[in-house]
N, C-alpha and C positions, 0 to 999 in steps of 0.2 A: 674515743676513749671508752673502755668498757665500764659498766656500772660495777662498783666494788663487789657486789654479791653475784655478779653475772660472769661466769668463766669464759664466755665467748670473746675471742679476740678479733674475729672476723665474721661478718654476715654476708652471705652471697645470695642474690636473688636470681632465679632462673625463670625464663618465660618459655612455655611450651606451646606448640600449635594445637595440640589436642589434649583432652583430659586423659586419654589412654596413655599418652607418653608420660604425663605426670604420674599416673598410677604406677606405671612400670618402673620409673626411676625411683619413686618412693619405696616400693617393695624391694628393689635391688639394694638400695642404701641401707634398709633395715637388715637385710641378710648379710651385709658387709660390716655390721657393727654399729650402724647409726641408731639413735634413740629418738623416737617420735616425740615431738612437743605437741603437735596438733596433726592428727591424721587427715587425709584428704577429705575435704568438705566443700560444699558450695557456699561461698561467702555472701554476706548481704551486699557487698559492693560489686557483685557480678562475675566473680572468677571462681574457678576450682582452686583451692588453696591448701597447702600443707607446709609444715615447718618441722625440721628435725635437726639434731646435732650429730656431727660425725665423731668418731672416736677421739679426735684431737680437741673437741669442744667448740668447733666452728659451727655456726648456725647456717642452715640452708633453707631458703624460702622458695617454694615452688608455686608457680601460678600458671593457669591455663584457662581457656574459655570455659564457662560453666556448662555450656551445652554443645 
């Protein structure tokens, strides 16, 4: 159930084998109309992480190894 102030109806988490794959998918998603919530960054929990919304409001969570 979405939070009342949160327009996301679906959240999808994707796991990539390399950080380069994550970076490429993130860049492509932005070019296709996605809006970054958190750009690619090395997280404190040990992954390369990014979060974005597609034009339909769905949240995409991207994870890859940090190194």
